[in-house]
C-alpha positions as CSV (number, residue, x, y, z in Angstrom):
1,X,11.0,48.6,-12.6
2,X,9.9,48.4,-9.0
3,X,7.2,50.4,-7.3
4,X,7.8,49.0,-3.9
5,X,9.4,51.7,-2.1
6,X,7.1,53.0,0.6
7,X,5.2,51.3,3.2
8,X,4.8,47.6,2.4
9,X,1.6,45.6,2.9
10,X,1.9,42.1,4.7
11,X,-1.5,40.4,3.6
12,X,-1.0,36.9,4.7
13,X,-3.0,34.8,7.1
14,X,-0.7,34.9,9.9
15,X,1.5,36.5,11.3
16,X,-0.5,39.4,10.4
17,X,0.2,43.3,10.8
18,X,1.0,44.5,14.4
19,X,-0.2,47.8,15.3
20,X,2.4,50.6,16.2
21,X,0.7,50.9,19.5
22,X,1.2,47.2,20.2
23,X,4.9,47.3,19.2
24,X,5.4,50.3,21.6
25,X,3.7,48.6,24.5
26,X,6.7,45.9,24.5
27,X,9.2,48.8,24.5
28,X,9.6,48.9,28.3
29,X,11.9,47.2,31.1
30,X,11.0,44.0,32.6
31,X,9.2,44.0,35.8
32,X,8.5,42.0,39.0
33,X,6.6,38.7,38.1
34,X,5.1,38.2,41.6
35,X,3.3,41.5,42.2
36,X,2.4,44.9,40.8
37,X,1.8,45.8,37.1
38,X,2.2,42.5,35.7
39,X,-0.2,40.8,38.0
40,X,-2.8,43.5,37.0
41,X,-1.9,43.0,33.4
42,X,-2.7,39.2,33.7
43,X,-6.0,39.9,35.2
44,X,-6.9,42.2,32.5
45,X,-5.9,39.7,29.8
46,X,-7.7,36.9,31.4
47,X,-10.8,38.9,31.7
48,X,-10.5,40.2,28.1
49,X,-10.2,36.7,26.8
50,X,-13.5,36.0,28.3
51,X,-14.8,39.0,26.5
52,X,-13.5,37.7,23.3
53,X,-14.5,34.1,23.6
54,X,-18.0,35.2,25.1
55,X,-17.7,32.9,27.9
56,X,-17.9,32.6,31.7
57,X,-15.5,29.8,31.7
58,X,-11.9,29.7,32.9
59,X,-9.2,31.1,30.5
60,X,-5.4,30.2,30.3
61,X,-2.5,31.8,28.6
62,X,0.4,29.8,27.1
63,X,3.8,30.9,25.9
64,X,3.3,28.9,22.6
65,X,1.9,29.1,19.2
66,X,-1.4,27.5,18.3
67,X,-0.2,24.0,18.4
68,X,0.6,24.5,22.0
69,X,-3.0,25.3,22.6
70,X,-4.1,22.2,20.6
71,X,-2.0,20.1,23.0
72,X,-3.3,22.0,26.0
73,X,-7.0,21.4,25.2
74,X,-6.4,17.7,24.5
75,X,-4.2,16.8,27.3
76,X,-6.3,18.6,30.0
77,X,-9.6,16.8,29.2
78,X,-9.0,13.4,27.7
79,X,-7.7,9.9,28.6
80,X,-5.3,7.8,26.7
81,X,-7.1,5.7,24.2
82,X,-10.0,8.0,24.0
83,X,-11.6,8.3,20.6
84,X,-11.8,11.6,19.0
85,X,-13.7,12.7,15.8
86,X,-12.0,15.3,13.6
87,X,-14.0,17.2,11.3
88,X,-12.1,17.9,8.0
89,X,-12.5,21.0,5.9
90,X,-9.0,22.0,5.2
91,X,-5.5,21.4,6.7
92,X,-5.8,22.5,10.4
93,X,-8.4,20.3,11.9
94,X,-6.4,17.5,10.4
95,X,-3.2,18.8,11.9
96,X,-5.0,18.9,15.3
97,X,-5.9,15.4,14.9
98,X,-2.3,14.5,14.0
99,X,-1.2,16.2,17.3
100,X,-3.9,14.1,19.1
101,X,-2.5,10.8,17.7
102,X,1.0,11.6,19.2
103,X,-0.6,11.8,22.5
104,X,-2.1,8.3,22.4
105,X,-5.5,9.1,21.4
106,X,-7.4,7.3,18.9
107,X,-8.3,9.6,16.0
108,X,-11.0,9.3,13.6
109,X,-11.6,11.7,10.7
110,X,-14.9,12.5,9.3
111,X,-13.7,13.0,5.8
112,X,-14.6,16.5,4.3
113,X,-14.0,18.6,1.2
114,X,-11.5,21.4,1.0
115,X,-14.2,23.3,-1.2
116,X,-16.9,23.5,1.3
117,X,-17.6,23.5,5.1
118,X,-18.4,20.5,7.5
119,X,-22.0,19.4,6.9
120,X,-24.0,19.3,10.2
121,X,-26.1,16.4,8.7
122,X,-23.2,14.1,8.2
123,X,-21.9,15.0,11.8
124,X,-25.2,14.0,13.3
125,X,-25.4,10.8,11.2
126,X,-21.9,9.7,12.3
127,X,-22.7,10.4,16.1
128,X,-26.1,8.5,15.9
129,X,-24.1,5.7,14.8
130,X,-21.9,5.8,17.9
131,X,-24.7,4.4,20.2
132,X,-22.0,3.4,22.8
133,X,-20.8,7.0,22.8
134,X,-17.1,5.9,22.2
135,X,-16.3,9.4,20.7
136,X,-15.1,11.5,23.7
137,X,-14.4,14.8,21.7
138,X,-15.2,16.5,18.5
139,X,-12.6,18.8,16.9
140,X,-13.3,21.5,14.3
141,X,-11.7,24.7,13.1
142,X,-14.0,27.8,12.7
143,X,-12.0,29.2,9.9
144,X,-9.2,27.1,8.2
145,X,-6.8,29.4,6.4
146,X,-5.6,26.8,4.1
147,X,-8.9,26.2,2.3
148,X,-10.6,29.7,3.2
149,X,-13.6,27.9,4.6
150,X,-15.8,29.2,7.5
151,X,-17.6,26.5,9.5
152,X,-20.9,27.1,11.1
153,X,-20.1,26.3,14.7
154,X,-23.7,26.8,15.9
155,X,-25.1,24.5,13.4
156,X,-22.6,21.8,14.2
157,X,-23.6,22.2,18.1
158,X,-27.3,21.7,17.1
159,X,-26.2,18.5,15.2
160,X,-24.5,17.1,18.3
161,X,-27.6,18.0,20.4
162,X,-29.8,16.3,17.8
163,X,-27.8,13.1,18.2
164,X,-28.0,13.5,21.9
165,X,-24.2,12.7,22.1
166,X,-22.2,13.6,25.2
167,X,-18.8,14.2,23.5
168,X,-16.9,17.4,24.2
169,X,-17.2,19.9,21.4
170,X,-13.8,21.8,21.0
171,X,-13.2,24.6,18.5
172,X,-10.0,26.2,17.2
173,X,-10.6,29.9,16.5
174,X,-7.0,30.8,15.8
175,X,-8.0,32.4,12.3
176,X,-11.4,33.7,13.4
177,X,-11.4,35.0,17.0
178,X,-11.3,38.9,16.8
179,X,-12.5,38.7,13.2
180,X,-15.9,37.0,13.1
181,X,-18.6,36.3,15.7
182,X,-17.9,33.6,18.1
183,X,-20.3,32.7,21.2
184,X,-18.6,30.2,23.1
185,X,-21.2,29.8,25.9
186,X,-24.3,30.5,23.6
187,X,-23.2,27.9,21.1
188,X,-22.3,25.4,23.7
189,X,-18.7,24.9,22.9
190,X,-16.8,23.0,25.7
191,X,-13.2,24.1,24.8
192,X,-12.1,27.0,22.6
193,X,-8.5,28.0,21.7
194,X,-6.7,30.6,19.7
195,X,-3.4,32.3,18.9
196,X,-2.1,35.7,19.2
197,X,-0.7,36.3,15.7
198,X,-3.9,36.7,13.4
199,X,-7.0,38.6,14.5
200,X,-5.6,39.6,17.9
201,X,-2.9,41.7,16.2
202,X,0.1,40.5,18.3
203,X,3.5,39.1,17.5
204,X,3.5,35.1,17.4
205,X,4.2,33.4,20.8
206,X,1.0,33.4,22.9
207,X,-1.8,31.1,22.7
208,X,-5.1,30.9,24.7
209,X,-7.6,28.3,25.8
210,X,-11.1,28.7,27.3
211,X,-12.6,25.9,29.1
212,X,-16.4,25.5,30.1
213,X,-17.8,23.6,32.9
214,X,-18.1,20.3,31.0
215,X,-14.3,20.6,30.2
216,X,-13.6,21.3,33.8
217,X,-15.3,18.2,34.8
218,X,-13.5,16.0,32.3
219,X,-10.4,17.6,33.5
220,X,-10.8,15.9,36.8
221,X,-10.2,12.3,35.3
222,X,-7.8,13.3,32.4
223,X,-4.7,11.2,32.4
224,X,-2.8,13.0,29.5
225,X,-1.8,16.0,31.6
226,X,1.7,17.4,31.3
227,X,3.5,19.6,33.7
228,X,3.4,22.6,31.5
229,X,-0.1,22.4,30.2
230,X,-2.0,21.4,33.3
231,X,-4.9,23.6,34.3
232,X,-4.9,22.4,38.0
233,X,-1.4,23.9,38.5
234,X,-2.3,27.0,36.5
235,X,-5.2,27.7,38.8
236,X,-2.7,27.8,41.9
237,X,-2.4,30.8,44.2
238,X,1.0,32.1,43.0
239,X,1.1,34.5,40.0
240,X,3.8,32.6,38.2
241,X,1.7,29.4,38.3
242,X,-0.5,31.0,35.6
243,X,2.4,30.5,33.2
244,X,4.0,27.5,34.7
245,X,7.1,29.7,35.4
246,X,8.3,33.0,34.3
247,X,5.5,35.0,32.5
248,X,6.2,36.0,28.8
249,X,6.1,39.7,30.0
250,X,6.6,41.6,26.9
251,X,4.2,39.7,24.9
252,X,1.5,40.1,27.7
253,X,2.2,44.0,27.5
254,X,1.5,43.6,23.7
255,X,-1.6,41.5,24.3
256,X,-3.1,44.0,26.8
257,X,-2.6,46.9,24.3
258,X,-4.2,44.8,21.5
259,X,-7.3,44.1,23.8
260,X,-7.6,47.7,24.6
261,X,-7.6,48.5,20.8
262,X,-10.2,45.9,20.1
263,X,-12.4,46.9,22.9
264,X,-12.0,50.6,22.0
265,X,-13.2,49.7,18.4
266,X,-16.0,47.5,19.8
267,X,-16.2,43.8,19.1
268,X,-19.3,44.0,17.1
269,X,-17.7,46.8,15.0
270,X,-14.5,44.6,14.6
271,X,-16.7,41.9,13.0
272,X,-18.5,44.4,10.8
273,X,-15.2,45.6,9.5
274,X,-13.9,42.1,8.6
275,X,-17.2,41.2,6.9
276,X,-17.2,44.3,4.8
277,X,-13.5,43.7,3.8
278,X,-14.1,40.0,3.3
279,X,-17.1,40.7,0.9
280,X,-15.3,43.4,-0.9
281,X,-12.4,40.8,-1.5
282,X,-15.1,38.2,-2.8
283,X,-16.6,40.9,-5.2
284,X,-13.2,41.3,-6.7
285,X,-12.5,37.6,-7.1
286,X,-15.9,37.1,-8.5
287,X,-15.0,39.5,-11.3
288,X,-11.6,38.0,-11.8
289,X,-13.0,34.5,-12.1
290,X,-15.1,35.4,-15.2
291,X,-11.9,35.2,-17.1
292,X,-11.7,31.4,-16.6
293,X,-8.2,31.1,-15.1
294,X,-8.8,31.7,-11.4
295,X,-11.8,30.9,-9.1
296,X,-12.9,30.7,-5.5
297,X,-11.6,27.7,-3.8
298,X,-14.7,27.5,-1.4
299,X,-17.6,26.8,-3.9
300,X,-20.5,27.6,-1.4
301,X,-20.6,31.3,-0.9
302,X,-22.1,31.0,2.6
303,X,-18.9,29.2,3.6
304,X,-16.4,31.7,2.7
305,X,-14.5,33.1,5.5
306,X,-14.5,36.8,6.5
307,X,-10.8,36.6,7.5
308,X,-9.1,35.0,4.5
309,X,-10.0,34.3,0.8
310,X,-8.3,31.5,-1.2
311,X,-8.2,31.9,-4.9
312,X,-7.4,28.8,-7.0
313,X,-5.5,28.9,-10.4
314,X,-6.6,26.5,-13.3
315,X,-3.9,28.1,-15.5
316,X,-1.4,30.7,-14.9
317,X,1.6,30.8,-12.5
318,X,0.3,31.6,-8.9
319,X,4.0,31.8,-7.7
320,X,4.7,34.4,-10.5
321,X,1.8,36.6,-9.3
322,X,2.9,36.4,-5.8
323,X,6.4,37.5,-6.8
324,X,5.1,40.4,-8.9
325,X,2.9,41.7,-6.2
326,X,5.8,41.4,-3.6
327,X,8.8,42.5,-5.6
328,X,7.2,45.0,-7.9
329,X,4.3,46.5,-5.7
330,X,5.5,45.9,-2.2
331,X,2.5,43.8,-1.3
332,X,3.0,40.2,0.0
333,X,0.2,37.7,-0.3
334,X,0.1,34.1,0.9
335,X,0.6,31.1,-1.0
336,X,-1.6,28.1,-0.8
337,X,-0.5,25.2,1.3
338,X,-1.3,21.5,2.0
339,X,-3.3,19.9,-0.6
340,X,-3.5,23.2,-2.6
341,X,0.2,24.0,-2.4
342,X,1.3,25.8,-5.3
343,X,-2.2,26.0,-6.9
344,X,-3.2,29.6,-5.9
345,X,-3.0,32.4,-3.5
346,X,-4.3,33.4,0.0
347,X,-5.4,36.9,0.5
348,X,-5.6,37.8,4.3
349,X,-8.1,40.5,5.4
350,X,-7.8,39.8,9.2
351,X,-6.5,41.9,12.2
352,X,-5.1,45.3,11.7
353,X,-6.3,45.9,8.3
354,X,-8.3,48.7,6.7
355,X,-9.8,49.7,3.4
356,X,-6.7,51.2,1.9
357,X,-4.6,48.2,2.7
358,X,-7.2,45.9,1.1
359,X,-7.9,48.0,-1.9
360,X,-4.2,48.5,-2.4
361,X,-3.6,44.7,-2.2
362,X,-6.4,43.8,-4.7
363,X,-5.1,46.5,-7.2
364,X,-1.7,44.9,-7.0
365,X,-3.1,41.6,-7.8
366,X,-5.2,43.0,-10.5
367,X,-2.2,44.5,-12.1
368,X,-0.3,41.4,-11.7
369,X,-2.9,39.4,-13.5
370,X,-2.8,41.9,-16.3
371,X,1.0,42.1,-16.4
372,X,1.4,38.3,-16.5
373,X,-1.4,37.7,-19.0
374,X,-3.4,35.6,-16.7
375,X,-7.0,35.5,-18.0
376,X,-9.2,37.3,-15.7
377,X,-12.4,39.5,-15.9
378,X,-11.7,43.1,-15.6
379,X,-12.9,45.4,-13.0
380,X,-12.2,43.4,-9.9
381,X,-11.1,46.4,-7.8
382,X,-13.9,48.6,-9.0
383,X,-16.5,46.0,-7.9
384,X,-14.9,45.9,-4.5
385,X,-15.1,49.7,-4.3
386,X,-18.6,49.8,-5.6
387,X,-19.6,47.3,-2.9
388,X,-18.1,49.3,0.0
389,X,-19.6,52.5,-1.3
390,X,-23.0,50.9,-1.1
391,X,-22.5,49.0,2.1
392,X,-21.0,51.8,4.3
């Protein structure tokens, strides 16, 4: 028997739920790309990005997914043959490094563990070894949705400074911006990037890059520039140059409305909502893990992300659980990917999500664990509710 009739929940780590107001914002005719409302929309979005990234630097909008932003960050700041240091803590920093290798960059990986965050001490040690300063850039992901890790960007910046190393510090915030605190200027991040389809509550198709003064300086000598990604062209006087051609109008209308919703809620309040929902999820998983068949993927509690939680299975069928929540309950949770493929589930609590959606999702999972006879501690949902009752 199916209980799924009704509003279905999409609780995967991207794309996430798009608010009705954002969907409606796209339902309008195309407009002139050279003047009028679209120019004003671009200005609003560019300024809004500065507020999101917490920066006075320049911002850029690309009609691309996050991989396009990866390329833009690299091509605009580096030279062929430059060495970059990729900080591993999951799938996506490694993916960024793989993108870098295609462009002709020399990629070095600081090996990490999918069960914990990047260790600042190890980064400092590696940079101290680089006395000739051959490493031109350091790449890290603030939240990796494959592992569920949160990396302490501020602590990594302190490690770079302690080693007195001049490398550019680049941070992927695709799964964290609009979900958890990020302070580009205060933390000394030189390049930051994100995508539209996670915490920013928009359809996939836009990505964003913010560049600080040090990145601007590096851009002057960068020789990997491409026509489409080039920051110099995008700083041109004509409005269309900001997009290297026809702007993605309807996605921009959507993004503007999403920004308005975020700023109406208040960015600090958005962060707090994600922190509450993230901890409620962790309280549930902690109870379930007492049964012995499921456990947190991230072993260090301080490194567990507020935007996504990854639960690993030592026994039981994760795919069967996902099928149960989807087909019986109408709740879609994510499967694990990369090195964890098929070994667990990913519960997203990012973007346009509230307590009802999260508690419903946790209830569907707990029901599935019971129905499929997967050993688990009872009362996970109750633990989540008890936490929220005390924390609010």
